[in-house]
FIZADREN-899653 format. One line per 3 residues: number of its first residue (from 1); their letters; for each residue z, y, x of N, C-alpha, C. Coordinates in pm, whole numbers, plus 50000, padded with zeros to 5 digits. Layout:
NUM	A	Z/Y/X/Z/Y/X/Z/Y/X  ...
This chain:
1	IIE	24635/47913/55430/24709/47888/55307/24627/47790/55224  24684/47674/55195/24614/47565/55129/24671/47544/54989  24583/47538/54891/24625/47501/54757/24614/47350/54741
4	VLI	24719/47287/54691/24717/47144/54661/24683/47129/54513  24575/47058/54485/24526/47048/54348/24612/46954/54264  24625/46987/54139/24698/46902/54045/24615/46777/54016
7	KTT	24677/46661/54025/24607/46535/53997/24577/46527/53848  24451/46506/53815/24409/46505/53675/24371/46366/53625  24384/46264/53710/24360/46126/53668/24486/46045/53699
10	PHA	24516/45940/53621/24648/45876/53629/24673/45787/53749  24569/45731/53810/24591/45632/53915/24544/45684/54051  24615/45642/54156/24579/45682/54291/24441/45628/54328
13	DQP	24364/45710/54397/24231/45670/54447/24131/45640/54336  24156/45686/54217/24061/45667/54107/24039/45802/54038  23940/45878/54086/23853/45851/54200/23914/45903/54330
16	RVG	23856/45862/54442/23901/45909/54572/23839/46045/54602  23913/46126/54676/23860/46256/54716/23826/46259/54865  23853/46149/54934/23823/46139/55076/23858/46002/55127
19	AAM	23852/45985/55258/23878/45854/55318/24026/45817/55312  24115/45915/55318/24258/45887/55318/24303/45830/55184  24381/45723/55188/24431/45662/55066/24529/45755/54997
22	AAP	24519/45764/54864/24609/45844/54781/24615/45989/54827  24504/46040/54878/24502/46177/54929/24510/46278/54816  24594/46380/54828/24593/46487/54728/24472/46577/54750
25	GKQ	24419/46629/54642/24309/46723/54656/24358/46856/54711  24273/46923/54785/24310/47051/54844/24192/47146/54839  24223/47275/54849/24120/47374/54873/24186/47490/54948
28	VLG	24105/47565/55021/24156/47669/55108/24160/47802/55033  24279/47859/55021/24289/47993/54964/24249/48098/55066  24278/48073/55194/24238/48165/55299/24345/48181/55405
31	TVP	24334/48288/55482/24425/48313/55593/24484/48454/55584  24599/48470/55649/24662/48601/55663/24708/48616/55807  24721/48740/55856/24762/48760/55995/24910/48728/56017
34	VEA	24940/48684/56138/25078/48660/56182/25108/48758/56295  25222/48825/56285/25258/48924/56386/25308/48858/56514  25327/48939/56617/25368/48888/56748/25503/48817/56744
37	DGS	25589/48854/56649/25719/48789/56639/25717/48667/56548  25597/48629/56500/25584/48511/56415/25599/48538/56267  25615/48663/56228/25635/48696/56087/25502/48721/56017
40	AFF	25500/48698/55886/25384/48724/55802/25434/48778/55669  25352/48860/55605/25389/48923/55478/25261/48937/55397  25255/48869/55283/25128/48867/55210/25150/48843/55061
43	RAP	25048/48877/54983/25047/48849/54840/24990/48709/54819  25054/48634/54729/25010/48497/54702/24993/48480/54551  24906/48389/54509/24884/48368/54366/25002/48296/54301
46	AGV	25029/48330/54177/25134/48262/54100/25079/48136/54036  25167/48041/54012/25128/47919/53943/25039/47827/54023  25046/47836/54155/24959/47757/54243/25045/47683/54346
49	PML	25041/47550/54351/25112/47477/54457/25044/47504/54592  25120/47555/54688/25063/47595/54817/25140/47533/54932  25069/47510/55041/25133/47479/55168/25071/47567/55275
52	FQA	25144/47584/55384/25099/47672/55490/25070/47593/55618  24973/47641/55693/24943/47586/55825/24953/47699/55927  25011/47668/56042/25014/47763/56153/24889/47740/56238
55	LDR	24805/47842/56251/24678/47830/56322/24685/47893/56460  24609/47838/56553/24599/47901/56684/24495/48012/56677  24467/48075/56790/24378/48191/56789/24234/48155/56754
58	RGR	24199/48026/56759/24066/47982/56721/24062/47925/56580  24172/47941/56508/24174/47899/56369/24197/47751/56348  24258/47683/56445/24286/47540/56434/24434/47518/56404
61	AVQ	24464/47427/56314/24602/47405/56271/24684/47339/56381  24793/47405/56420/24888/47348/56515/24992/47263/56441  25027/47308/56321/25127/47238/56241/25100/47266/56093
64	SMR	25132/47168/56008/25114/47183/55863/25244/47150/55791  25268/47220/55682/25384/47190/55599/25369/47054/55533  25482/46988/55508/25482/46862/55434/25538/46881/55293
67	SLV	25572/47005/55259/25625/47035/55127/25541/47147/55066  25580/47195/54948/25502/47295/54877/25585/47419/54847  25514/47527/54823/25572/47651/54772/25504/47679/54639
70	YLQ	25584/47722/54541/25530/47749/54407/25598/47874/54354  25520/47975/54319/25575/48104/54278/25545/48132/54131  25641/48197/54065/25621/48245/53929/25565/48387/53934
73	PGE	25502/48433/53825/25449/48570/53823/25557/48673/53857  25527/48761/53952/25620/48865/53991/25728/48822/54088  25735/48694/54120/25841/48644/54209/25813/48684/54354
76	QAS	25920/48715/54426/25914/48739/54570/25994/48630/54640  25937/48572/54743/26004/48463/54814/25993/48487/54963  26087/48429/55037/26084/48441/55182/26121/48307/55243
79	CIG	26082/48290/55368/26111/48167/55442/26158/48207/55580  26264/48142/55628/26319/48180/55758/26268/48091/55870  26191/47988/55837/26134/47905/55942/26166/47758/55925
82	CHE	26081/47675/55980/26094/47530/55964/26209/47471/56046  26256/47542/56147/26358/47486/56236/26498/47538/56206  26512/47612/56096/26644/47663/56059/26714/47564/55965
85	DRM	26844/47582/55947/26922/47496/55859/26886/47528/55714  26822/47433/55647/26776/47459/55511/26890/47460/55409  27011/47421/55450/27125/47424/55360/27194/47560/55360
88	EQR	27150/47650/55447/27206/47785/55451/27110/47882/55385  27166/47981/55320/27085/48082/55252/27083/48209/55335  26964/48250/55374/26950/48372/55452/26830/48450/55401
91	GPS	26835/48578/55418/26721/48661/55384/26634/48682/55506  26515/48736/55487/26427/48763/55602/26488/48869/55692  26458/48862/55819/26510/48959/55914/26455/49097/55883
94	PDA	26541/49198/55874/26491/49334/55848/26408/49388/55965  26417/49321/56080/26341/49365/56197/26204/49299/56206  26169/49212/56111/26041/49143/56116/25926/49244/56115
97	LAL	25834/49229/56208/25724/49325/56221/25638/49331/56096  25619/49217/56030/25531/49215/55913/25586/49298/55798  25719/49314/55792/25780/49390/55683/25768/49540/55703
100	RRE	25713/49582/55815/25695/49725/55841/25562/49777/55787  25487/49690/55722/25356/49729/55668/25342/49676/55525  25231/49712/55463/25201/49660/55330/25166/49512/55339
103	PSR	25190/49436/55233/25155/49293/55237/25005/49272/55253  24970/49171/55329/24829/49137/55350/24772/49071/55226  24642/49085/55210/24571/49009/55109/24505/48889/55177
106	IEP	24501/48779/55108/24447/48657/55166/24297/48671/55186  24251/48645/55309/24109/48647/55340/24051/48508/55313  23951/48498/55225/23897/48366/55188/23843/48288/55308
109	GPE	23843/48157/55296/23789/48070/55399/23638/48059/55389  23576/47974/55470/23430/47961/55470/23378/47899/55341  23250/47921/55315/23187/47862/55197/23204/47710/55200
112	GSK	23238/47654/55086/23259/47510/55078/23404/47469/55094  23493/47568/55116/23635/47535/55128/23712/47562/54999  23647/47629/54901/23710/47656/54771/23601/47678/54667
115	PFS	23577/47579/54582/23631/47442/54584/23586/47367/54709  23668/47272/54751/23639/47200/54875/23519/47108/54855  23427/47110/54951/23306/47027/54941/23252/47002/55081
118	FVR	23258/46878/55126/23202/46843/55257/23054/46878/55262  22984/46853/55152/22839/46876/55149/22806/47023/55173  22888/47114/55124/22860/47257/55140/22933/47318/55260
121	LVQ	23041/47255/55304/23119/47309/55415/23068/47260/55551  23048/47130/55565/23017/47070/55695/22870/47037/55711  22807/46984/55607/22669/46937/55621/22573/47045/55669
124	PVL	22586/47172/55627/22495/47274/55681/22503/47287/55833  22621/47270/55891/22635/47275/56037/22563/47156/56100  22579/47039/56041/22513/46919/56093/22361/46933/56083
127	DRH	22314/46986/55972/22169/47001/55953/22110/47096/56056  22183/47202/56091/22131/47301/56186/22137/47253/56330  22242/47177/56365/22268/47151/56507/22264/47004/56548
130	CVE	22271/46911/56454/22295/46771/56491/22188/46672/56444  22135/46695/56325/22049/46594/56263/21919/46571/56340  21875/46669/56417/21752/46652/56494/21761/46529/56585
133	CHD	21878/46504/56642/21897/46386/56726/21966/46272/56651  22060/46306/56564/22134/46205/56489/22067/46185/56353  21946/46129/56358/21864/46118/56238/21854/45975/56185
136	GQE	21939/45886/56233/21938/45749/56185/21834/45659/56248  21761/45710/56346/21655/45631/56408/21705/45544/56522  21821/45578/56580/21878/45500/56689/22016/45450/56648
139	AAR	22035/45320/56654/22161/45259/56609/22280/45307/56691  22257/45345/56817/22367/45386/56904/22419/45525/56869  22343/45600/56790/22384/45735/56754/22426/45739/56608
142	PDL	22539/45803/56578/22581/45814/56437/22475/45887/56355  22452/45839/56235/22358/45901/56144/22429/46016/56072  22387/46138/56100/22454/46255/56044/22373/46322/55933
145	RGL	22284/46246/55874/22212/46299/55758/22303/46294/55635  22276/46383/55543/22359/46393/55423/22315/46303/55311  22276/46180/55341/22230/46086/55239/22350/46020/55172
148	PEG	22351/46008/55039/22463/45943/54970/22483/45800/55018  22610/45763/55037/22643/45627/55079/22789/45599/55048  22814/45495/54971/22950/45451/54943/23036/45554/54875
151	GFT	22978/45636/54789/23054/45739/54721/23067/45868/54798  23026/45867/54925/23030/45987/55008/22889/46010/55064  22877/46045/55191/22746/46055/55257/22752/45981/55390
154	RSY	22636/45950/55445/22632/45881/55574/22701/45964/55682  22677/46094/55679/22738/46179/55781/22890/46177/55771  22942/46183/55649/23088/46179/55632/23144/46046/55682
157	QAL	23080/45936/55644/23127/45804/55687/23127/45793/55839  23029/45855/55904/23019/45846/56049/23124/45931/56120  23158/46045/56063/23247/46139/56131/23394/46118/56098
160	VER	23425/46076/55975/23565/46074/55933/23649/45977/56015  23588/45871/56066/23665/45776/56147/23702/45834/56283  23647/45950/56315/23679/46017/56441/23775/46134/56421
163	VSY	23832/46143/56300/23926/46250/56267/24066/46191/56246  24167/46256/56300/24305/46212/56280/24357/46271/56149  24340/46196/56042/24389/46243/55913/24513/46163/55873
166	SAW	24594/46224/55789/24717/46161/55744/24686/46067/55628  24726/45940/55640/24693/45843/55535/24791/45727/55537  24824/45678/55420/24910/45560/55410/24836/45436/55458
169	GLP	24910/45345/55520/24855/45214/55553/24769/45210/55677  24765/45318/55755/24686/45320/55878/24780/45332/55997  24731/45304/56119/24817/45320/56237/24875/45460/56249
172	MDN	24804/45561/56196/24853/45699/56202/24937/45731/56078  25002/45630/56022/25075/45641/55896/25158/45768/55888  25159/45829/55770/25228/45957/55753/25367/45941/55696
175	GEP	25431/45827/55716/25562/45803/55658/25677/45863/55735  25651/45923/55852/25761/45980/55929/25820/46101/55857  25951/46126/55868/26012/46236/55794/25969/46373/55843
178	LTE	25927/46384/55967/25885/46512/56022/25744/46501/56078  25667/46606/56065/25536/46606/56126/25547/46638/56275  25445/46602/56348/25440/46630/56490/25326/46728/56516
181	PLR	25352/46840/56581/25243/46933/56613/25132/46863/56690  25009/46898/56656/24888/46849/56723/24857/46703/56695  24928/46640/56600/24903/46499/56573/24784/46480/56478
184	FGA	24776/46565/56375/24669/46553/56277/24577/46674/56285  24463/46664/56217/24371/46777/56211/24282/46788/56333  24219/46903/56347/24119/46923/56452/24176/46900/56591
187	LGS	24293/46959/56621/24348/46949/56756/24394/46809/56791  24415/46723/56692/24454/46586/56719/24341/46486/56705  24218/46535/56685/24107/46447/56653/24017/46417/56772
190	PLL	23979/46290/56790/23881/46254/56892/23747/46327/56872  23714/46360/56748/23587/46428/56723/23579/46561/56795  23685/46642/56786/23683/46772/56853/23676/46754/57004
193	QHL	23753/46661/57058/23748/46637/57202/23610/46591/57247  23547/46508/57165/23412/46460/57199/23313/46576/57202  23322/46664/57105/23231/46779/57101/23250/46868/57223
196	LEH	23375/46892/57260/23403/46983/57370/23373/46922/57507  23392/46791/57520/23379/46727/57651/23242/46663/57673  23183/46605/57570/23059/46530/57587/22937/46597/57523
199	HAE	22962/46696/57440/22852/46772/57381/22871/46921/57411  22917/46949/57531/22951/47087/57566/22831/47180/57554  22714/47135/57602/22596/47220/57596/22555/47247/57452
202	QSR	22554/47142/57369/22520/47161/57228/22625/47244/57156  22752/47227/57193/22860/47300/57126/22852/47449/57152  22794/47487/57265/22781/47630/57293/22689/47699/57194
205	GLT	22606/47621/57126/22518/47678/57025/22584/47701/56891  22707/47651/56875/22779/47671/56750/22837/47812/56744  22821/47877/56632/22879/48009/56612/23027/47995/56574
208	DAD	23098/48107/56576/23238/48105/56532/23248/48056/56387  23150/48094/56306/23149/48050/56166/23128/47899/56156  23043/47844/56244/23022/47699/56245/23152/47627/56282
211	WAR	23219/47675/56386/23345/47613/56428/23448/47623/56317  23452/47737/56249/23549/47753/56140/23529/47648/56032  23404/47615/56003/23375/47512/55903/23425/47375/55950
214	LHT	23398/47341/56076/23440/47210/56127/23592/47201/56137  23656/47306/56189/23802/47305/56200/23866/47295/56062  23814/47371/55966/23871/47369/55831/23864/47230/55771
217	WMD	23751/47164/55788/23738/47029/55733/23840/46934/55794  23849/46932/55926/23942/46841/55991/24087/46874/55957  24119/47002/55946/24256/47043/55918/24296/47024/55772
220	CNA	24199/47000/55685/24228/46972/55544/24223/46822/55517  24265/46745/55614/24277/46599/55603/24143/46531/55581  24036/46595/55630/23902/46534/55627/23861/46493/55486
223	LFY	23886/46580/55389/23848/46550/55251/23696/46560/55233  23649/46501/55125/23507/46511/55091/23488/46592/54963  23567/46561/54861/23554/46627/54732/23667/46729/54710
226	GTF	23641/46823/54620/23741/46921/54582/23779/46912/54437  23763/46794/54378/23799/46773/54238/23822/46625/54214  23906/46595/54114/23927/46456/54073/23836/46419/53955
229	DPE	23764/46515/53903/23677/46492/53788/23551/46417/53831  23522/46299/53775/23404/46222/53817/23273/46299/53804  23258/46376/53697/23135/46453/53681/23127/46563/53786
232	GQR	23241/46625/53815/23243/46726/53920/23209/46666/54055  23258/46546/54082/23225/46480/54208/23076/46446/54216  23018/46404/54105/22875/46374/54104/22796/46499/54140
235	RQL	22836/46612/54086/22766/46737/54113/22787/46780/54258  22908/46763/54310/22933/46801/54450/22853/46713/54546  22842/46585/54517/22764/46495/54602/22618/46539/54606
238	AGE	22571/46597/54497/22433/46646/54490/22418/46785/54551  22528/46842/54602/22522/46972/54666/22541/47089/54573  22580/47063/54449/22598/47171/54353/22735/47236/54370
241	VIA	22745/47360/54323/22872/47433/54324/22940/47410/54190  23066/47368/54193/23140/47349/54070/23234/47467/54049  23285/47481/53929/23375/47592/53898/23504/47581/53978
244	EVG	23557/47695/54019/23683/47696/54092/23797/47657/53999  23899/47597/54058/24020/47564/53984/24136/47634/54052  24250/47641/53982/24368/47698/54047/24427/47813/53968
247	GRM	24522/47881/54032/24597/47985/53965/24531/48121/53974  24603/48222/53928/24552/48358/53928/24642/48447/54012  24584/48553/54068/24664/48649/54142/24740/48737/54044
250	R	24870/48746/54062/24952/48828/53972/25017/48941/54053
């Protein structure tokens, strides 16, 4: 469950929150279980623009919403699925497995996903497993150190070009009316394939928590910052934790 942040500055890309042009800010509210029949039932915060991602068993996004859900305090809402006729009004199936239990509470994502921060989410994994070899000493190897560069870090600049993120004006342009499963995010990224196929031995040293951090970053459109505030971005670049933004649980 992804919160889309409200834009607090008037012009696109001023300041930028990642490599993608005109990218909306995001942060991860967390995950909830999905039953065998595909149903889910959970409590969500009011006053928060949200989108949902369908994850595989390893926590990688198979598909992402292109629209938002927004709830008022005390409101109950249901969705019948992305492939149904949206011009028809239907209620949830009374046979849905998720409705046979109490609503789930959202389980928070990894550290650095709320507020979103590449420096706190991804860089710790790179420092533990990658920087020993990718230390900037050999031109043929990407420099994965967290040194500031071009408003981001060297590690971000080196990795983001290997991620399939949605962005205007690129060959992977997001102007199509419908999304395609596996096109964007971790499962559509050369970076993940490279790690699994060419760094298999090193990848075995990654814990489930490490993979969750990498998958989360790629599935959140490879963002760097979790705020549009210039001072907040300065603090995030320095590795500081900024105050959370967003709605409240009602």
